[in-house]
C-alpha positions in Angstrom: 0.0 0.0 0.0 3.0 2.3 0.5 3.6 2.5 -3.2 -0.1 3.2 -3.9 0.0 5.8 -1.2 2.6 7.8 -3.2 0.7 7.2 -6.5 -2.9 8.0 -5.6 -4.1 11.3 -4.3 -7.3 9.9 -2.7 -5.2 7.5 -0.5 -3.1 10.4 0.6 -6.2 12.4 1.4 -7.7 9.5 3.4 -4.5 9.0 5.5 -4.1 12.7 6.2 -7.8 13.0 7.3 -7.6 9.8 9.2 -4.5 10.9 11.2 -6.1 14.3 12.0 -9.4 12.7 13.1 -7.6 9.9 15.0 -6.0 12.7 17.1 -8.8 15.1 17.9 -11.8 12.7 18.1 -10.4 10.8 21.1 -8.9 14.0 22.6 -12.4 15.5 22.8 -13.8 12.1 23.7 -11.9 12.2 27.0 -13.8 15.3 28.1 -17.1 13.8 26.8 -16.7 10.6 28.8 -15.5 12.3 32.0 -18.6 14.6 31.8 -20.8 11.5 31.2 -22.0 12.8 27.8 -21.0 9.8 25.8 -24.3 9.6 23.9 -23.9 13.2 22.7 -21.8 11.9 19.8 -24.6 9.5 18.7 -27.2 12.3 18.8 -25.1 14.8 16.8 -24.0 12.1 14.3 -27.7 11.5 13.5 -28.3 15.2 13.2 -25.3 15.3 10.8 -26.9 12.5 8.8 -30.0 14.7 8.4 -27.8 17.5 7.0 -26.1 15.1 4.6 -29.5 13.7 3.4 -30.8 17.2 3.0 -27.8 18.3 1.0 -28.0 15.3 -1.3 -31.8 16.0 -1.7 -31.1 19.6 -2.7 -28.4 18.4 -5.2 -30.8 16.0 -6.8 -33.7 18.4 -7.1 -31.7 21.5 -8.0 -28.9 21.3 -10.5 -27.6 24.7 -9.4 -26.4 23.1 -6.1 -24.8 20.0 -7.8 -21.3 21.0 -6.7 -22.3 21.7 -3.1 -20.1 19.8 -0.7 -22.5 17.9 1.7 -20.0 18.1 4.5 -20.8 21.8 5.0 -24.5 21.2 5.4 -23.8 18.3 7.7 -21.6 20.6 9.8 -24.3 23.3 9.9 -26.9 20.8 11.1 -24.5 19.3 13.6 -23.7 22.8 15.1 -27.4 23.7 15.3 -28.2 20.4 16.9 -25.4 21.0 19.5 -26.9 24.4 20.3 -30.4 22.9 20.8 -28.8 20.3 23.2 -27.3 23.1 25.3 -30.7 25.0 25.2 -32.6 21.9 26.3 -30.1 21.2 29.1 -31.0 24.6 30.6 -34.7 23.9 30.1 -34.5 20.6 31.8 -32.2 21.6 34.7 -33.0 18.5 36.8 -33.2 16.1 33.8 -30.4 17.4 31.6 -29.8 13.9 30.1 -33.1 14.2 28.3 -31.7 16.7 25.9 -29.6 14.0 24.1 -32.4 11.5 23.2 -34.6 14.4 22.2 -32.1 15.7 19.6 -31.2 12.1 18.6 -34.8 11.3 17.9 -35.3 14.5 15.9 -32.1 13.8 13.9 -33.3 10.3 13.0 -36.8 11.7 12.1 -35.4 14.4 9.8 -33.0 11.9 8.2 -35.8 9.4 7.3 -37.9 12.3 5.8 -35.1 13.6 3.7 -34.0 10.1 2.5 -37.6 9.3 1.6 -38.0 12.6 -0.3 -34.8 11.7 -2.2 -36.4 8.3 -3.2 -34.2 6.2 -0.9 -30.5 5.6 -0.5 -27.9 6.1 -3.0 -24.2 5.4 -3.3 -23.1 8.8 -2.0 -25.2 8.4 1.2 -23.8 5.0 1.9 -20.2 6.4 1.8 -21.2 8.9 4.4 -23.0 6.3 6.6 -20.1 3.8 6.7 -17.0 5.8 5.6 -15.1 5.6 2.3 -11.4 6.0 1.5 -12.1 7.1 -2.1 -14.7 9.7 -1.0 -12.2 12.0 0.8 -11.4 15.1 -1.4 -8.7 17.8 -1.2 -11.4 20.2 0.0 -12.2 17.8 2.9 -8.5 17.7 3.8 -8.4 21.5 4.1 -11.7 21.7 6.0 -10.7 19.1 8.5 -7.2 20.6 8.9 -8.7 23.9 9.9 -11.0 22.1 12.4 -7.9 20.2 13.7 -6.0 23.4 14.5 -9.1 25.1 16.0 -9.6 22.2 18.4 -6.0 22.1 19.4 -5.9 25.8 19.9 -9.0 25.9 22.1 -7.9 22.9 24.2 -4.5 24.6 24.8 -6.2 27.9 25.8 -8.9 26.5 28.0 -7.4 23.2 29.2 -7.5 24.1 32.9 -11.1 25.5 32.8 -12.3 22.4 30.9 -10.5 20.1 33.4 -12.2 21.8 36.4 -15.6 21.9 34.6 -15.4 18.2 33.6 -15.0 17.1 37.2 -16.9 19.7 39.3 -19.2 22.2 37.5 -20.3 23.9 40.7 -16.7 24.5 41.8 -15.8 25.8 38.4 -18.7 28.3 38.6 -17.7 29.4 42.1 -14.1 29.9 40.8 -15.3 32.4 38.3 -15.1 30.1 35.2 -17.5 31.1 32.5 -19.4 27.8 32.5 -22.0 28.7 29.8 -19.5 30.0 27.4 -17.2 27.0 27.8 -20.1 24.6 27.4 -21.1 26.4 24.2 -17.5 26.3 22.7 -17.1 22.7 23.8 -20.3 21.4 22.2 -19.7 23.3 19.0 -16.3 21.7 18.7 -17.7 18.3 19.3 -20.3 18.9 16.5 -17.6 20.0 14.0 -15.4 17.0 14.8 -18.3 14.6 14.4 -19.3 16.1 11.1 -15.6 16.0 9.9 -15.1 12.4 11.0 -17.9 11.0 8.8 -15.7 10.8 5.7 -13.4 8.2 7.2 -15.4 6.4 9.9 -19.0 7.1 8.8 -21.8 8.9 10.5 -23.2 5.7 12.2 -19.8 4.8 13.7 -18.2 8.1 14.5 -19.2 8.0 18.2 -17.2 4.8 18.6 -14.0 6.7 17.6 -14.7 9.3 20.3 -15.5 6.8 23.1 -13.7 3.4 22.5 -10.1 4.7 22.7 -11.1 6.6 25.8 -12.7 3.6 27.4 -9.4 1.7 26.7 -7.2 4.4 28.1 -9.0 5.0 31.4 -8.6 1.3 32.2 -4.8 1.6 32.3 -4.1 5.4 32.7 -2.9 6.7 36.1 -4.1 10.2 35.6 -6.1 12.5 33.4 -3.2 13.7 31.2 -2.1 10.1 30.7 -5.6 9.2 29.7 -5.6 12.0 27.1 -2.4 10.8 25.4 -3.3 7.1 25.6 -6.6 7.9 24.0 -4.9 9.7 21.1 -2.4 6.8 20.7 -5.2 4.2 20.6 -7.2 6.3 18.3 -4.4 6.8 15.8 -3.5 3.1 16.0 -7.1 2.1 15.2 -7.3 4.6 12.3 -4.0 3.9 10.6 -4.1 0.1 10.9 -7.8 0.2 10.0 -7.1 2.1 6.8 -4.4 -0.3 5.8 -6.6 -3.4 6.4 -9.6 -1.8 4.7 -7.5 -1.1 1.6 -6.0 -4.6 1.4 -9.1 -6.5 2.3 -11.5 -4.3 0.5 -13.5 -3.6 3.6 -15.5 -0.5 4.8 -12.9 1.7 6.7 -15.4 2.7 9.3 -16.3 -0.8 10.4 -12.6 -1.9 10.3 -11.5 1.1 12.4 -14.2 0.5 15.0 -13.5 -3.3 15.3 -9.8 -2.5 15.9 -10.8 0.0 18.6 -12.9 -2.7 20.2 -9.9 -5.1 20.1 -7.7 -2.4 21.7 -10.3 -2.0 24.4 -10.5 -5.7 25.1 -6.6 -5.8 25.2 -6.6 -2.9 27.7 -9.2 -4.8 29.9 -7.1 -8.0 29.7 -3.9 -6.1 30.5 -5.5 -4.5 33.6 -6.7 -7.9 34.8 -3.3 -9.5 34.2 -1.5 -6.6 36.1 -3.8 -7.2 39.1 -2.9 -10.8 39.0 
């Protein structure tokens, strides 16, 4: 595959995007898991699916929008969905977890409607659902690169605040941390990363890349920072090896990456048990 990697641009694009996503998805995933918001990735991925389906419907009905990149509409839907989640979390102060299934249900409903209006599934939609190496374009590389640098910059600037907020929101608020603003920034970043990850992992599997490497890391990590780095390492390992295997075995990259992440999780659990004797 190394020879093909230097020959074909689509493989280069896939590996660049895979490496970038393999870094930032588990990185944000640590904060998601610690804050017990693991299902938020599933909710936003289904909202993103609605955006992709809407974009493909518009492209089919109106030739003027034939060149429109669905990833942008998917991102817009995902960001709007994330803002609705934050709004519902304030509405249901004592039942904040309700916000996630509400948005998830709405995303699924919209997806089904847009898909039915477009007369069912097509090849493009399947590539977004399950990931595709050949579907990654140069535009996607630039878009995801920008998101990558935005995520790293924000985490670098607000790491301490997010750390405190993740473990004790009341203490963070008492310490003068702008909780609402940080919640807003965090959930928008999660929405953008989820929408960006769909090219490689697929919309239906993107939440796995944000949670499985984290689940493996927290089994063996001795602290929060170590969990961050182990999550990134496990995420990159799953993505890179998964892309190699999917190319050679002609498999869907999303499913291959997720199964490798599951194997890494099982290995981490077994390692922990062995260390305990």
